[in-house]
N, C-alpha and C positions, 0 to 999 in steps of 0.2 A: 480500477485500482489506482490509488494515489499514495504518495508519501512525500514528506519533506516539502510541504507547501510554504512554510516560512513566511507567511503573511503577518505583518506588513514589513518584515525585515528585508526580504529578498525581492518582493514584489508588493505593490500596493493592493492588488486584488488578484483573484484567480483569473486566468485567461478565459474569455467568453466560450471558447471551444470546450474547455473543461467543464464549465457550468452547464453547457448544453448536454454534454455526456452524462453528467450527474443526473440531470432531469430525465434523461432517456433510459437510464439503467434501472434494472429491477433492484439491484443491491450495489451499494458503493462501499468499498473498503478503503480505509485510510490508515497507513502503517506508521503514523506518528510524525512528530515535529510540525505540528500545526502552528505553534508559537502563540497565537491569540485565540481567545474563546469566540470571537466574532466569526472566525472561519468555521468553527464547529457549529455554531448557531446557524450560519448560512447553509451549510451542507445538510444539517438536520431539517431545515425548512424546505430545501430543494429536492431532497432524495426521498424515494419511496421507503427505503430501508438503508440505514447507515450503520456500519460496524467500524469502530476505530480503536486505536490504542494510543497511549502517550509515548512521546520520544524524549530524548535527552535534553532538548531545548524547550520542553513544555513545563510551564510553572505549576504551582499548587492548584490553581483553578482547574486546569485541564486534567491534572492528575486525580483530582477529586471526582471528575466526571467520567473518566475513561480508565480502563484497566491497563496494566503493563502488558499482559498477554490476553488475547481473545481466542477462544476455541468455539467453533460453531460448525453446523452442517448446512451445506447448500446442495440441492439437487442430488443428494445421496453421497456426496464427498465430504470428508472430514477435513476442515481447515483449521489452521492455527495462524495467528498473526502476532508479530512482535516488531519493535523498531530495530533493535540491534541484534546481530548474530555473530559479531566478532570478525576477525580477519578473514579474507577470502580463502586463504590457504587452510584446508581442512574443514571448510564450511559444511559441505554435504554430510560428512561423517558426524560432525558435532551436532548438526541440526537433527539428523536421524536419531541420535542418542537423546537429545533434549526434547524432541517432539515425536515420540514413537507412535502416538495415537493418530497422527495427522497423515492425510494423503497429500495435502498441499500446504506449504508454508509461505506466507506473504510477509515480507520484511522491507525495511527502508534503510535509512541512515547514510549510506554511501553516496546517494544521488546517482549511482551507476546502475543502469538496468541489468537485470540478471534473470536468466531462465535456464535452469539445469535440473537434471534428475539424479538424485543420489543413488548409490548402488542398490539400496533396499527399495527404491521406487518412490521416495518422497520427492515431489516436485517443488522446487524453490523458485519463487518469483519476487523480483524487486522492480517496481514500476519506474524507478528513477525519480525525478522531480519535475513538476510542471512549471516551476518558477525559477529554479537555480540549476543550470546544466553543469556547473563546475567544468570538468575537463571533457564533457561529452559534446558531440556535435549539435545536439538540440535538447530542449526541455522535453520531457516525456511523461506518459502515463500508459497503463495497460488496460486492454479490454479482453474479455473472454466470455465464453458460453459454458454454463454448467448444466448438465441434464443427464439423467440416467446414470449417475455415478461416474460421469466422464467430464473432463475439462477439455474443451475444444476451442478452436478459433482464437487462441491466445495471440494477441496482436499488440505490438509496441507502437504507440502513436507518437510521432514526433510533431511537436508544435512549431508553428512558424516563428521566426525571430520576432521579438517584441521591440 
């Protein structure tokens, strides 16, 4: 799971570790703020399956190619993905209201990794950013396993300094 890659504004390219992870994954999720279509093209070429949404920094070309919200099923789990979810305060309740059909919501925008479970059971995941750590100790992305309607092995991967 990726978000907020911001290529070429925050980095000239995606880190090699991210590209290796993309090539190894069965499914790659990108929660928006690609910034350039070349990154979308690259991930489409390198991934077995890519699911993405556009973010607030994505222009008309990306918005033509990607939805604002994606809804899909993986391994028996119902996912939703969107770039922005609003402020951290009240996020779980707001997202359960806005995505009642989902078991897992993947989002981006803040560049701050997030992993919580809302009172009704919705799992909220933000992978952070692999290129722009902002106030975080490292740039990050998420990996996970989905099988038999269960999400397991959720792991925040911290990238080495560039």
